[in-house]
C-alpha positions in Angstrom: -103.4 -70.4 85.0 -106.2 -68.4 83.7 -106.9 -67.6 80.1 -105.8 -64.0 80.3 -102.4 -65.0 81.6 -101.9 -67.6 78.9 -102.9 -65.0 76.3 -100.4 -62.6 77.8 -97.7 -65.2 77.7 -98.6 -66.0 74.1 -98.5 -62.4 73.0 -95.2 -61.9 74.8 -93.8 -65.0 73.1 -95.1 -63.8 69.8 -93.5 -60.4 70.4 -90.2 -62.1 71.3 -90.5 -64.2 68.2 -91.2 -61.2 66.0 -88.3 -59.3 67.6 -86.1 -62.4 67.0 -87.2 -62.6 63.3 -86.6 -58.9 62.9 -83.1 -59.3 64.5 -82.5 -62.3 62.1 -83.6 -60.3 59.2 -81.5 -57.4 60.1 -78.5 -59.7 60.7 -79.1 -61.2 57.2 -79.3 -57.8 55.7 -76.1 -56.8 57.5 -74.5 -60.0 56.3 -75.6 -59.5 52.7 -74.4 -55.9 52.9 -71.1 -57.1 54.3 -70.8 -59.7 51.5 -71.5 -57.0 48.9 -68.9 -54.7 50.5 -66.4 -57.6 50.5 -67.2 -58.4 46.9 -66.7 -54.8 45.9 -63.5 -54.6 47.8 -62.3 -57.8 46.2 -63.2 -56.5 42.7 -61.5 -53.3 43.5 -58.4 -55.2 44.7 -58.4 -57.2 41.4 -58.8 -54.0 39.4 -56.0 -52.3 41.4 -53.8 -55.3 40.8 -54.5 -55.1 37.0 -53.9 -51.3 37.1 -50.6 -52.0 39.0 -49.5 -54.5 36.4 -50.5 -52.0 33.6 -48.6 -49.2 35.4 -45.6 -51.5 35.7 -45.7 -52.2 32.0 -46.0 -48.5 31.3 -43.2 -47.7 33.7 -41.0 -50.4 31.9 -41.9 -49.0 28.5 -41.2 -45.5 29.7 -37.8 -46.5 31.1 -37.0 -48.3 27.8 -38.1 -45.2 25.9 -36.1 -43.0 28.2 -33.0 -45.2 27.8 -33.5 -45.1 24.0 -34.0 -41.4 24.1 -30.8 -40.9 26.2 -28.9 -43.1 23.7 -30.3 -41.1 20.8 -29.5 -37.9 22.6 -26.0 -39.1 23.2 -25.7 -40.0 19.5 -27.2 -36.6 18.6 -24.7 -34.8 20.7 -21.9 -36.7 18.9 -23.4 -35.8 15.5 -23.2 -32.1 14.9 -25.2 -32.3 11.6 -28.2 -33.9 13.3 -28.0 -31.5 16.2 -27.7 -28.5 13.9 -30.6 -29.8 11.8 -32.9 -30.1 14.9 -32.0 -26.6 16.0 -32.7 -25.2 12.5 -36.1 -26.9 12.3 -37.3 -24.7 15.3 -36.3 -21.3 13.9 -37.3 -19.2 10.9 -35.8 -20.3 7.6 -34.2 -16.9 7.1 -32.3 -17.1 10.4 -30.9 -20.6 9.8 -27.2 -21.2 9.8 -25.3 -24.3 8.5 -21.7 -24.4 9.8 -21.7 -28.2 10.2 -24.0 -29.0 7.2 -22.1 -26.8 4.7 -19.5 -29.4 3.6 -21.9 -32.4 3.5 -24.6 -30.4 1.6 -22.1 -29.0 -0.9 -20.6 -32.5 -1.6 -24.1 -34.0 -2.1 -25.2 -31.3 -4.5 -22.0 -31.6 -6.5 -22.5 -35.4 -6.8 -26.1 -35.2 -7.8 -28.3 -32.1 -7.9 -31.6 -34.1 -8.3 -30.6 -36.4 -5.4 -30.0 -33.4 -3.2 -33.3 -31.9 -4.2 -35.2 -35.1 -3.3 -33.2 -35.5 0.0 -34.1 -31.9 1.0 -37.8 -32.4 0.0 -38.0 -35.5 2.2 -37.7 -33.3 5.3 -35.5 -35.8 7.3 -32.7 -33.2 7.6 -32.9 -29.4 7.6 -30.7 -28.7 4.6 -29.7 -25.4 2.9 -31.3 -24.2 -0.3 -29.4 -24.9 -3.5 -29.0 -21.2 -4.0 -27.1 -20.9 -0.7 -24.7 -23.6 -1.9 -24.1 -21.8 -5.1 -23.4 -18.6 -3.2 -20.9 -20.5 -1.0 -19.2 -21.9 -4.1 -19.0 -18.4 -5.7 -17.1 -17.2 -2.6 -14.3 -19.7 -3.3 -11.6 -18.2 -5.5 -9.9 -20.8 -7.7 -7.2 -19.0 -9.7 -5.3 -20.7 -12.6 -2.4 -22.8 -11.5 -2.0 -25.5 -8.8 -4.3 -24.7 -5.9 -2.4 -24.7 -2.6 -5.4 -25.2 -0.4 -6.4 -28.4 -2.3 -2.9 -29.6 -2.2 -2.8 -29.0 1.6 -6.0 -31.1 2.0 -4.5 -33.8 -0.2 -1.5 -34.0 2.1 -3.9 -34.7 5.1 -5.5 -37.5 3.1 -2.1 -38.9 2.1 -1.0 -39.1 5.7 -3.8 -41.5 6.5 -3.2 -43.9 3.6 -1.3 -47.1 3.5 1.9 -47.2 1.4 0.3 -49.1 -1.5 -2.7 -46.8 -1.6 -0.5 -43.8 -2.1 0.3 -44.8 -5.7 -1.3 -42.4 -8.1 -1.3 -41.4 -11.7 -1.4 -37.8 -12.9 -3.9 -37.2 -15.7 -3.6 -34.1 -17.9 -6.4 -33.2 -20.3 -7.8 -30.2 -22.1 -11.2 -29.0 -23.0 -12.5 -26.3 -25.3 -13.9 -23.1 -23.9 -16.1 -20.4 -25.4 -14.0 -17.3 -25.5 -15.4 -14.6 -23.2 -14.2 -11.9 -20.9 -15.7 -10.7 -17.6 -14.9 -8.9 -14.4 -15.2 -10.4 -10.9 -15.8 -7.4 -8.6 -15.1 -9.2 -5.3 -11.6 -10.1 -6.3 -11.1 -7.2 -8.7 -10.0 -9.5 -11.4 -10.7 -9.9 -15.2 -11.4 -13.5 -16.2 -11.3 -15.1 -19.6 -7.7 -14.2 -20.5 -5.0 -16.8 -21.0 -3.3 -17.6 -17.7 -0.7 -20.4 -17.2 -0.5 -19.9 -13.4 2.7 -17.9 -13.4 2.4 -14.2 -12.3 4.1 -11.8 -14.7 4.8 -8.2 -13.6 4.3 -6.7 -17.1 1.7 -9.1 -18.5 0.3 -7.9 -21.8 -3.3 -9.1 -22.0 -4.8 -8.9 -25.5 -8.6 -9.0 -25.5 -8.4 -10.2 -29.1 -6.7 -13.4 -27.9 -9.0 -14.8 -25.2 -8.6 -18.2 -23.6 -10.3 -20.9 -25.6 -8.9 -24.0 -23.9 -8.6 -25.1 -20.3 -5.9 -27.7 -19.3 -6.6 -29.6 -16.0 -4.4 -31.8 -14.0 -5.8 -34.6 -11.7 -4.4 -37.2 -9.3 -6.0 -40.6 -9.7 -5.4 -43.6 -7.4 -3.9 -46.7 -9.0 -5.5 -49.3 -6.7 -8.1 -47.0 -5.1 -11.1 -44.8 -6.2 -9.4 -41.7 -5.0 -9.3 -38.8 -7.5 -8.8 -35.1 -7.1 -8.3 -32.2 -9.5 -5.7 -29.8 -8.0 -4.9 -27.4 -10.8 -6.0 -25.8 -14.1 -4.5 -23.5 -16.7 -6.1 -21.3 -19.4 -4.6 -20.9 -22.8 -5.2 -19.5 -26.2 -5.1 -22.5 -28.6 -2.7 -24.5 -26.2 0.1 -24.3 -23.7 3.6 -24.4 -25.0 5.4 -27.8 -24.5 8.0 -26.0 -22.4 5.4 -24.7 -19.9 3.6 -28.1 -20.0 6.9 -29.8 -19.1 7.4 -27.4 -16.2 3.9 -28.2 -14.9 4.5 -31.9 -15.1 7.8 -31.7 -13.2 6.3 -29.3 -10.6 3.3 -31.5 -10.1 5.3 -34.7 -9.7 7.6 -33.1 -7.1 4.6 -31.6 -5.2 2.9 -35.0 -5.0 6.1 -36.6 -3.7 6.4 -33.8 -1.2 2.9 -34.2 0.3 3.2 -38.0 0.6 1.8 -39.5 -2.6 3.8 -41.6 -5.0 3.2 -40.7 -8.7 4.1 -43.6 -10.9 2.8 -42.4 -14.3 1.5 -39.6 -16.5 -1.4 -40.0 -18.8 -2.2 -37.6 -21.6 -4.0 -37.7 -24.9 -2.5 -37.4 -28.4 -2.6 -33.7 -28.8 0.4 -32.5 -30.8 1.6 -30.4 -27.9 1.5 -33.5 -25.6 3.5 -35.5 -28.2 6.1 -32.7 -28.2 6.1 -32.6 -24.4 6.8 -36.3 -24.3 9.8 -35.9 -26.6 11.0 -32.9 -24.5 11.0 -34.9 -21.2 12.9 -37.8 -22.9 10.2 -40.3 -23.5 10.8 -42.7 -26.5 9.4 -45.9 -27.8 12.3 -47.9 -26.2 12.1 -45.9 -22.9 8.5 -44.9 -22.2 9.5 -43.2 -18.9 11.4 -40.3 -17.5 13.2 -39.5 -14.2 12.4 -36.7 -11.8 14.8 -36.3 -8.8 15.7 -40.0 -9.2 12.1 -41.3 -9.3 11.1 -43.1 -12.5 7.7 -42.0 -13.9 6.0 -43.9 -16.7 4.4 -42.0 -19.6 1.2 -43.2 -21.3 -0.9 -41.9 -24.0 -4.6 -42.3 -23.1 -5.6 -45.9 -24.2 -9.2 -45.0 -25.2 -7.9 -42.3 -27.5 -5.3 -44.6 -29.0 -8.0 -47.2 -29.6 -10.2 -44.6 -31.3 -7.3 -43.5 -33.5 -6.6 -47.1 -34.5 -10.3 -47.5 -35.5 -10.2 -44.2 -37.5 -7.0 -45.3 -39.3 -8.4 -48.7 -40.1 -11.6 -47.0 -41.4 -9.6 -44.9 -43.9 -6.8 -47.3 -44.9 -6.0 -51.0 -44.9 -3.3 -52.4 -42.6 -0.6 -54.9 -43.4 -0.5 -57.4 -40.6 1.7 -60.6 -40.7 1.9 -60.2 -44.6 -2.0 -60.2 -44.7 -4.4 -57.4 -45.4 -6.6 -56.1 -42.5 -9.5 -54.1 -43.8 -12.5 -52.3 -42.4 -14.4 -53.6 -45.4 -14.4 -57.0 -43.7 -16.3 -55.5 -40.7 -18.8 -54.1 -43.1 -19.3 -57.5 -44.7 -19.8 -59.0 -41.2 -22.5 -56.3 -40.5 -24.3 -57.1 -43.8 -24.2 -60.8 -43.0 -25.2 -60.4 -39.3 -28.0 -57.8 -39.6 -30.5 -60.2 -41.1 -29.8 -63.0 -38.5 -31.9 -63.6 -35.5 -30.4 -63.7 -32.9 -27.4 -61.6 -34.0 -23.9 -62.6 -33.1 -22.8 -59.0 -32.9 -25.8 -57.0 -31.6 -23.7 -53.9 -30.7 -22.3 -53.6 -34.3 -24.7 -50.9 -35.6 -25.0 -49.0 -38.9 -23.6 -46.0 -37.1 -20.5 -47.9 -36.1 -19.9 -49.1 -39.6 -20.6 -45.9 -41.5 -19.2 -43.4 -39.0 -21.3 -40.3 -39.8 -20.3 -36.8 -38.6 -18.7 -36.6 -35.1 -18.9 -40.4 -34.7 -15.2 -40.7 -35.2 -14.9 -38.9 -31.8 -16.9 -41.6 -30.0 -14.7 -44.1 -28.1 -17.6 -46.3 -27.3 -18.3 -47.0 -31.0 -14.6 -47.9 -31.5 -14.6 -50.4 -28.6 -17.8 -52.0 -29.8 -16.5 -52.3 -33.3 -13.0 -53.7 -32.5 -14.2 -56.0 -29.7 -13.6 -59.7 -29.0 -17.2 -60.3 -29.9 -16.6 -59.0 -33.4 -13.5 -61.3 -33.8 -15.5 -64.4 -32.7 -18.4 -63.5 -35.0 -16.0 -63.3 -38.0 -14.5 -66.7 -37.1 -17.9 -68.2 -36.7 -19.2 -67.0 -40.1 -15.9 -68.3 -41.7 -16.5 -71.7 -40.1 -20.1 -71.6 -41.5 -18.7 -70.6 -44.9 -20.7 -67.4 -44.9 -17.5 -65.3 -45.2 -14.3 -65.9 -47.1 -11.1 -67.0 -45.2 -9.3 -63.9 -46.2 -11.2 -62.1 -43.4 -9.4 -64.2 -40.7 -6.4 -61.8 -40.3 -8.9 -59.1 -39.5 -10.4 -61.2 -36.8 -6.9 -62.0 -35.3 -6.0 -58.3 -35.5 -9.2 -57.2 -33.7 -8.8 -59.9 -31.0 -5.2 -58.9 -30.2 -6.0 -55.2 -29.9 -9.1 -56.0 -27.8 -6.7 -57.9 -25.4 -4.3 -55.0 -25.4 -7.2 -52.6 -24.6 -8.2 -54.8 -21.7 -4.6 -54.6 -20.3 -4.8 -50.8 -20.1 -8.4 -50.8 -19.0 -8.0 -53.0 -15.8 -10.0 -51.6 -12.9 -10.6 -54.5 -10.5 -8.4 -56.6 -8.2 -10.2 -59.8 -9.2 -12.0 -60.4 -12.5 -13.1 -63.4 -14.6 -11.1 -62.1 -17.5 -7.4 -62.4 -16.8 -6.4 -59.3 -18.7 -8.8 -57.1 -16.6 -6.9 -57.7 -13.3 -5.1 -54.8 -11.7 -1.4 -54.9 -11.9 0.4 -56.8 -9.2 2.6 -59.9 -8.9 3.6 -60.9 -12.4 2.2 -64.3 -13.2 1.8 -64.6 -17.0 2.9 -62.9 -20.3 1.3 -62.3 -23.6 3.5 -61.5 -26.6 2.3 -59.1 -29.3 5.0 -60.1 -31.8 3.6 -58.0 -34.7 4.6 -54.9 -32.7 8.1 -56.3 -31.7 7.2 -55.6 -28.1 6.8 -58.1 -25.2 3.9 -56.9 -23.0 4.1 -58.2 -19.5 0.6 -58.6 -18.0 0.1 -58.8 -14.3 -2.6 -60.6 -12.4 
């Protein structure tokens, strides 16, 4: 083989090698490109899986939110106040109406005006303006006498109570009014004149004798917190004892008729009330009266009796078990205790001892003065020989009346003090022999 042929073969071989190298290079590039594509697809697959997991979480959260929203919507549909509030938030304030909110808002504002103001300012509920509530109240006509609408609503409440929760006491009390006369255009009615709730065809109204006292009657639960005023009467000076007796009898019969069981009448010591008690047959030996065969107990208001006791003791000495009880002993206790630290009777103040103007009307001062703490302090200072033994009858007198006040001031079913239990299931007795009366205390 000649040299030219060898060269040709060599060149051909070199071309083949070069082509082969090019093919290998292209194959490597295709392989790298394919690897890059696979890597990208793998990364995309990983990212897609992460997105799928995230979307699943979002879907789960959305379903939970939807479930919660459906539950809230169901609750909202069952609560007309919330539904009405949401509707009112979307409309102009001058176009808002409150058919469902009216009762709740009125009760809240009557209970506490400042609390209602804060609740409305919080913006949680769309509530009416206080002026709107005042306007609603002005549209309600409450004429003197027993209000039939209130009594009708009381009958609905009584129908849902247990037998023991139907026991009530009727409270009758009066308050002074500033004499004035006015005209209510909507009802075409003059107000400010005496009115005992009985319509008279030829009623002679004298503008010189305007109403200066209002007498109200309230039902109060014996073992519950229920209370409701259902009537009022206007009088010049006071109602007559005859009319007051008629009101008591009518109220007791009405309460029995609507389902309540009145067991007592409580009044203060106004002279008319004392005359009324005598008129209905109440005596010291028989402190009750019958209405249609139902016995009803009669009580004078215990806080007022306690205040009267303190006022009498302040003015005069009392003979108790052949011993002298004097308010001067309480003054001596105050002079002895005021310089001590700590004090045995911190609530016994100078005002309670001296009783300046209008202090005699304060029941709180009377209970703080004639309290068990005062009696114990007197006994303590006698034991320490800081006070004479002649003050001991005063301590016993105060302690007995403090126990008696607790008997008539019981409010709780259970209490650490035995005398503050509410009345049920007679278990023990305390004898106040100095009054010749055996007081049966229940616990």
